[in-house]
N, C-alpha and C positions, 0 to 999 in steps of 0.2 A: 504494500500500500504506500509506504513511504517513498519507494523508488518510483512508482507511477506518478505520485504528486510532484516529485522533483523533475521528472521527465516532462510533464505537462507544463510546468512553470518555465522550464528551460526553453521548450519549443515556443511558448508564447512570447518570451523575451526576444528570441531570435527572430520570430516573425515580425514583431513590432519594430525591431531595428532595421529589418529589410524594407518594410513598408515606408517608414519615415526616416530616410537618411539625413543626417545633419552634416553640414560641412565642418571639417576639422581645421582648426587654426592652431597648429602646433609649431609655430616658428620658434626656434630656440629650445623647445622642450626636449627633443631627442638628444641633442648634444649635452644639455644640462643634466638630463637624467643619466646619461652614461657617465659623465664626470662625477656627479653626485653619488651614483651607485658604487663606483670604484672607491671614492673617498670614504663612503659609509662602510664599505666592506673592511677597509683597513683601519677604520676608527671604531672597532668594537663589534664587527659583524652586523651592522645596521644598513645593509645595502638597499633594502626597500625604502627605508626612511630617507636615506641619502638620495635615492633616485627621485622620490616625490619632491623633496626640497630642491633638488637640482632642476627639475622640470619647471617648478614655479619660478625660480630665479632666472633660468634661461629664457623663459617666456617673457618675463618682465624686462630683461635686458634687450631682447629682440624688439619689443614694443618701443622702448626708449630710443633705440638706434633708428627705428623707422620714423619716429617723430623728429629726430634731429635731421635726418635726410630729407624729410618733407618740408621742413622750415627753410626759408630762404637764408642764404649765408649772411650772418651778422644780425639777423632779426632778434636774436635773444638779448643782445646788448643795446639795441636801439631804444631810445627814449621817445615817449609820446609827447610831442611839443605842438602846441597850437600854431598855425601859420600866422605870420605877421600881417597886420591889416595893410591893405593896398592904399598908398597915398593918393592915388588918382581918383 
C-alpha cells in the first residue's frame, strides 16, 4: 500500500512538471554549486550545504555582473544635477 501511494504521488509530480515547464534561470548557480560542494566537502563533509550556498552566491554574483554590464559606463558615479536655466 505504501509503495503504491509513493508511486502515484511520484507519477503525479512528474506529470505536473511535464505539463507546466518553467524556464530555468541558473546563471552562476552551477559553477557556484560545484565550488561550494568541493569546499563543503573539505570543510567537514558538508558538500550538500556547500553546494546550496555556492549556488545562491553564484546566482547573486551573476545577477550583479549582469546589472553592471547593462548600466552605461560611468553611470554609477554620475550625479543628478538640474540643468542651468537658459539666459535667452
